N, C-alpha and C positions, 0 to 999 in steps of 0.2 A: 329645365334641359342641360344635359350633363356636356361637359367639357369637354371642348376638342382636347385633341396631344399639345401641341402648345402653349396652350391656357396652360393646362396642368404642371408643364414644366418650367413653366415661368411663374406660375405662385409656389413652387419645390424648389424654385433659385430664392424667391423673396424669403421666403420662413428659412429656409438657411440661413441667408443675409440675418433674418435679424436673432436665429442662434447667439450669431457668432460678434453681436451686438450687446444682448445678454447679457453671453459667458464673460465680454472684457468688460462689462459695468458689474457684474460678480465679483471679478477679481480684484477691479481694483476697491470694491464694498469689505473685500473680504480683508485687504491692507490694510484701508482707513479702521476699519473693527476690531483688529488683532495683530496690526501689525505696525504701528504710527506710519499710516501711509496717510494719503492724501490725496483732494481733487484733482490739483492744477501737479501740472512735472514742477519735478526740481530744477531751480536755473543753475548750469554751470559758473566759473567760476570771473568770468569776464561783466555778466549781470547780477551774482549775489554776494562775491567777493568768499571766503574760505579762512584757511587754517594753514599758516606757514610754517614748518618745520625746518626748523636748521639744524645738521647732522652733519659734528669734526670725528675725525678720523680716532681711533684710537692707534699709538703708537709706543710698542715700544723704545725704550732709551736708543737716540742712536741711526730707528729705523724713518725711514722720507718713502710719502706715497707719489706714487705717477700717476700723469696724466691715463695713462692707459690704465690706471686700476681706478681710477673714478669713472671715467668711463661704462666700464664694465659696472662698475655701482651702479651707476644711473639708470641702465639700463636693468639688471636685478629688480631694483625699485618699481623700474616701472610697471613690471612686468606685476611685481606684485600687489602694486596698488591696481589694477587693471583687473588681476585674480580676486580681489575683494568688491569688487562691481564698481569704482567708482572712477566715470569717465572724464576726461577735458580735465585731468590735475598736468601741473607744472609738474616737470624735474629739472635742476640745472645746477651745476658747478661755479660756485666763485671762488673765487681769489685764489685755485691752486688747488687748497685744499678741502672746502667745507662742501659737502649739497645740502643746497637748496628744493624743501619740495612745498608746492603748494597745494591741496587740496578743496573743492570746493565745497561749501557749509558747517556742517561741524560735525570731523568725522566722528566714529563711534570709537572703543577702544581698542578692538580687536584688529582696527583697519590702521590705526595706530599702532599698534603693538607692532604688525609687518612689513611696516616701515620701521620703525628702532631698528626693531631684532636685526646682527648681522649675519643669523641664521648662521654662524659658527658648527659643523658640525662635525663631531667628532668619534669615533670609535676606541678605546682604550679598558686594555687589562687593567682588574684589578685585584691589585694588590695588598693591600687594610683599607681596614672599617672596625670605626666603632659597632656598627651594628648593623648584620650580612641582612641584605633582602633577601622576602622567600618570594617573591615571582620568579616567569623561568624564561627559556628566547627558545627561537626554536623556530620551524617553517611553520609557514602558513598554515593557522587552525593548532597550531600547538596551545595548548590548554597550563592556566599558572599552576602553578602546584598549591595542594589543598591543605590552608594553613591547621588545618586538625588533624594532618596527619604527623604518624610520631616522628620524633627527634633525627636529625640526617645532620652528617658533615657541617650542610651548608647553614645550620638553624644558626638566627640569628646569639650571640650574644652578648654582655652589655660588655664585655671589655674590648682595646683594639687587638687585633692577632699581627699585628707587623711581627715580621721576621727578625730573628738577632741579627746584631750587624753582620755586614757582606765580607765572606772571606774571599771572596774571587771578583772576578768581573761580571756581568751578567752577561748570557746565552740571550735570550729573548725577553720580550714587554711583558710577560709571566713571571722572570725569575725575581725573589727576595732581594737577592743582592741588589737591585734598584736601591734599595733603604738602607741609606747613609746612619749613622747618628743623627747627623747632623737634619735628615731628614724627618727622622721621626722626632727627633724631639721640636720642629718644624710641627708635627702634623699634630704631638698631642698639645701641644699649645694655641692651634690654630680655630680662632674665632669664625665661624662660618658669618658671623653680621660684615664682617670683613673681608667678606670676599671680595664688593667689587674694589677695594680701594689692594685688593692683594695682585689684580692683573691678570685673574686666571682667563679672560678671555684671550690674550696675546701671548700667553704661555709659549715659549719655544717647544714645537711639537715632537723633536726628538726625546726631551725629557721627559720626567716623571713629573705626576704634579696632584698637587694637595686641594682639592676642594671638596663641595656637599653639592647635598640633592639643590633642590628648586626653593623647595620648602625648608632650608635648613635643617633636618631633624638626626641627615648623618653626615661623616665626613668621610670623605676619602684617600687612600693614596693611590693611584692610579699611574700605569705604565706609561711608556709613548706611546706615541702615536699608530694603530696599525692600519686602521682605513679612515680616509675624509669622504664630509659630505662632495664632492668633488666628483665623487666615484657614483654617485645616485645618478638614476636616471629620468625615474620615477617616484611619485609617490601619494598618494591616494588613502583618505578617510574612509570612513565605514565600520559600520557594525564587526565584530572578534566574532569569528565562528567558531563551537565547540568541535569539540574530539567527532563526534557522531555527524558533523554538518551542520548543526542547526544554530542559525543565530545568538547569538547574546545578545543581552542590553547595555555589555561594553563597549564603550568604541574605544579606538585604536588607530596607529599610520602605517599603512604599510607602504614598504620598501624597495627598491626594484634595486640592481647595480645594474654597471657595467659590463663587461668581460673582466676587467682587472680586477672590479672592484669585490664581485665572487668568486675568483681564485684568490684572494686575501681573505676573503673574510669564509672561504669556506675553512683555506689552512690555520685561521687563528678557532675556529669554532670547534674543529678537529683534534687540538691544539687543547683548548678548555675545559672541553667533555670531559677528559680525563684524569683534572685536577679535583684535588677537592677543597672546602671550603670554599670562601669567601674569595678566593682563587679561582677558582669557575667559574665568577659569574663577571659580566663581559661593560663597562659601563660607556652608555649612550650621552654623550655629552656635549648638551648645546649652551654654547652663548661663555663656556668658559663652567659650564652647571650642572649636573646628572641628574636627566628629567628622569631616566631609568636604569636600572644596573640589574638586571636580570641573571637568574643563573641558564649554563648552558646545557640541555640536556641531551642537545644531539647535535651532531655536526649541519649545519647550514651548507647545500653544496648548489642548492637554487640561485642565491643569490637574492631572497627576494623573503628575510625579515621584516618582523612586524616588533613593533613598539606598543605596551601600553600599558593603562595605568589611571589611574582616573580621572578621565578624558572626559568633557561632552562633547554634545555633535561638532560645538561652534569653533570650541579649542582643539580636537585635533584636526579639523579644519584649518586652521590657522595656521597649526607646528605643516600639514601636508603641503601647506602652501609656497612658505617659509622654504621649507626643502625641495622640491619640487624645480622651483626658480633657480636654484645654487644658491651653493654660500657667497657672500661676500667678499672679494678678494681682501679685504683689508674689516676691521671690524670699527664700529662708529659707534655713537655715542648721544644722543639728543642733548643740544645746547641751546638752545629756545624753540617756546614754539609760541607763535602770538598769531592773532586775527590781523586779519586785512581787508582792505574795502575795493568794492568791484571796479575792475579797471576800465568798465565802460559805463557800466549804471541801469537804471530801470529808463531813462529816456534815450539813450539806443535802442533799446528793446522797442519800446511804443514804439519810435521809428519804421523800423525793423514792421512791426504791423502793419501800421498806417499806411506804407508802404505795399505790404500782402495784400492790404482790403481796397488798396486804387485798383492793383494788377486785378483782384478779381472781381468788382463793378467794370472795368474797360471787357473784361471775357464776360460777360454778363448781357452787358450793353449787347458786344457785337452779336453772340448767341440770337440772343432778339431779334437783332435786326437785320438777323441773314435768315435763319430758320423758322421764326416767328412763333409761335405757338410750342413748335418743337424743343425751341431753347429753350420751356421750362424744364424738360428733361432734364438737359444739359445741371440747371438749377440745382437741379431736386439731384445731380449724380456727387457734383459739387460737396454741396451739403453733408453730401449719407458721406464720401470721401471724407470732409475732415470730423465729422464725428468720428470715424474710423480711425484716423490714423491720430486725435487727441484722445482717444481713449488707451490705441495700444503704446503713443510714448507717454501716458501716464502709469499703467500699468509696468511697462520698463521702469520709469522711473521709480517708483515704489517697489516692485520686486529684486532690479539686477542694478539699481544704482545709477540709470542713465540721468545726464544733467544735458541741460537745452543749452544750448551755447549759441552766439547770433549768428557765427556761422551754419548752427542749425535753423536758424529759423528761416535764412538766406533760403536754406536749401527745400525748407517750407514752401517759401513762395517760389521757384523755380516748379515744386511739383503743381501748381497750378495751370500751368503751360503746357504740362505735361501728359495731366485729367483733361483739361480742353482738346488737349491735340488729339486724346481717343474716341472724342465723343465727335470731334469731325470726319475723322475715317471713317467711322461707322454712320452716320447722318451722307454724305456725299455716295459711299456705295449703297445708300437705301436709294438716292435722287438718282444713282448711276440707272437700279432696278425700274423702277418707277419711266424714266428713259425711253428703258427697253420694250415698256408695253405689261409689264407687269400688276398685279394689283398689292395695294398698300403693304396686306396682309404676307403674300410672298414676296415683294423687295423687302420685307425685312427679314426674314430668314434668310433669304441666297443672300444678301446685303452681309449678313452678319459671319456667314460662312467667307465671305472675301476679305473684310474686313476684318475678322478674328486672326489668323493670320498673322497681318500687317501690324497692327496692337501690340500681340504676342511678338513680333521678331522686333520690335522696337523697345519693348517695357524692356525685354529679356539684355538686349544692349546697352540701355540705362544701369539696369541690373550689375549685369559684366562695369560695367565703369565703376560705377559705387564698390562696389567691391576690391577692384583693384587699389582705388582711391583709398580705400578705407583701409585694406594691408601694407600698403607702401608709406601713408602719413603719418602724421603724429600731432597729438592736440585738436586745436579746433577742426584742423580742416576734414579729422576722420568723424568728425558732427556732424560737417556738412554732407560728408558722403554718406554716413551711417540715415539721414531725415531721407537723402534723394532716391536712397536702391526701399528705405522703408518706403515711399509713401506713392514711388512705382509700383512695389506690389500691391499695395493697397488698390492701385488705379485700376490693373487686372483683375481683382477681387469685384470692385464695385463699376467696371462694366458688364461681366461677365454673368454677376448676379442680382444686378438692379437696371443699371440701362439698358442691356439688351430684352430682361421680362416685362420693364414698364411697355418698351417698343412692343412685344407683343400682347401684351394687351391692351393697347392703345391701337392698335395695330386694326382691332376689333370693335371700334368703338366708329359710331356713325358719324363725331366731328370727322377725324384721322381716315378711316377707310375709304367718305364721300369724296377726300379731295377738297373741305374746304380752302378756301383763297387766304384763312389766315391760322392755316394747320402748319405751314412750310411745308404738305407733302403735294400741291395741284399740281398732278400731271401735267394740265394746260400752263398755268404758271412753270411748267418744268421746261414746256416744249417737246413732251412724250409721243412724240412721232414712229417710231419704233416699235414695234412689236414684237419682234424675236425674227428668227431665224433670215433675216431681209424683206419679213415683211412688214410693211406699213399704212398707214389708214391710205384709202379711195387719196388717190388726184380730188375730189369733188370736197372732199373735208378741207384741202388746207389751200390755205391764201397762196396767190401766185408770189408771193417774194416767198415762202417758202415749200415751194417744188422745187428750187434747183436743189437748194439745201437737202430736202429730201434726197434724193437721187446721189448727193454725196455724199448724203450719212449712210445711206443704203449699203454705200462703193466699202467706204470708211469700214463697217458692221462684220460686212460678211465675212465669214469662216474661210480657211484656205481650200476648204474643198469645195463650199460655195463659188469661188474667184477660180477655180480649175473649170466646175463646169461649164460657168457663164463664159470662158474660155475657151471652151470644148464647141456650145452651140452658136457662138461668134465665127468660129472658123467655118463648121459647118453649112452657116449661112453663107460664108463666102465662097467655099468649095461649089453651092448647088447656084 
């Protein structure tokens, strides 16, 4: 026998729910097999413990650190940690000088690098180098120079290209007169192995700098800072495109400057493009080390340069995240790195789970007592909601670094009540329709139309509250807001794709459609005396005790038009 339209819709909804569950299981399985994931969510700092990093500022002689600088540094480090996908971390100041970063679990090296690096970005003109680079700098899409091309003025040499002793004061940052005999001697004797001890990261911005590339293969004399990382508004990573617009296999970082940075960068590149040799190069200095010194092949007028080099996808993203969230106001170095124990422990987690199970049992008992067999749909819906929520949290834990804290567990416990409330609204709407004289299958459809609006409005309000709390709060409170918002969305999905379809199918079975006393949908038990449009059962079918209530029920359920018609009929009778 062909299925009816409601049955087909119900089966289609259940199939979509099955697809979602299978997709989540597949995503978690892929994480376990190829991304060192797990089938259980990762726990936060309060339940598992983690790693504590103590950062101390790198200060030049006589330099101090203010509370404002520390607060700014704490906010930037928090943004970096969040960008790495690590949740439930704690970042605080210590002793008015140090910053303490506590991260749950054992963070990977890229996360530690995000935190340890001060990301002090500077753009300096190259004055001299022991070996010139053959890479290039240009606007988005500019290609590097061909290593096999014929020699040019920028071709690498094995001898330093420093200018002779200055005879006049320098006129710009590319002027060779910056190189004094003392600076030339220091450059000649400079050993890249001593770069950290030399304090390149805290060098004055208005003076030239002797430094090296990150791999210590080249050393440079650089002019004063011309553009700082503070002028960067955005930084992203991706594959570099060639001149034909085809994506290459080379990873790079794409920068965007603000108005002031764009103007300064344009002015600098317009000057450099006319220079020869290493003075045509523009060094990008991160934390006192040159990460790239490309040649300038054209003036960059749009404020969107790109950094290319030997980057992997991970290293390019790490650098982009560091630059995107701004340079720290001062440099920091790692003072200590220690393992810390859980602040609460597994016993508190077990207590939270027990509290959740007690609440769940109470909800199930109430549903069975109030709705009888219909309560089984509530139990099944709660199980499906629990499975979907668990798979989602595990997936986010594997892929996005989500950590489940005790506050997050509290959000899950509260969600049991939120989900159960949706079922109660729906079931009561169905019962109301049965009291109006509808059949069970008709009551299921009519009740759903009335209940879904109420459920949707309630869930939207819960999600909005959770979003506001997540945005404004920090630490564990964000974990509570996240789990509460996530489970509210799951509630909407489960009600639409499981609870309602199941009622559509069960409403056509003999047990429920026939109004069995144990079904929870018995019209007689519900006092279904009203047939709709102010029509009730004949008075003979009612007991004497119910006749008076039937009249009152009829009056209460009349529409405005019916009441007006009744009044007009009454007035007509009085007139006659």
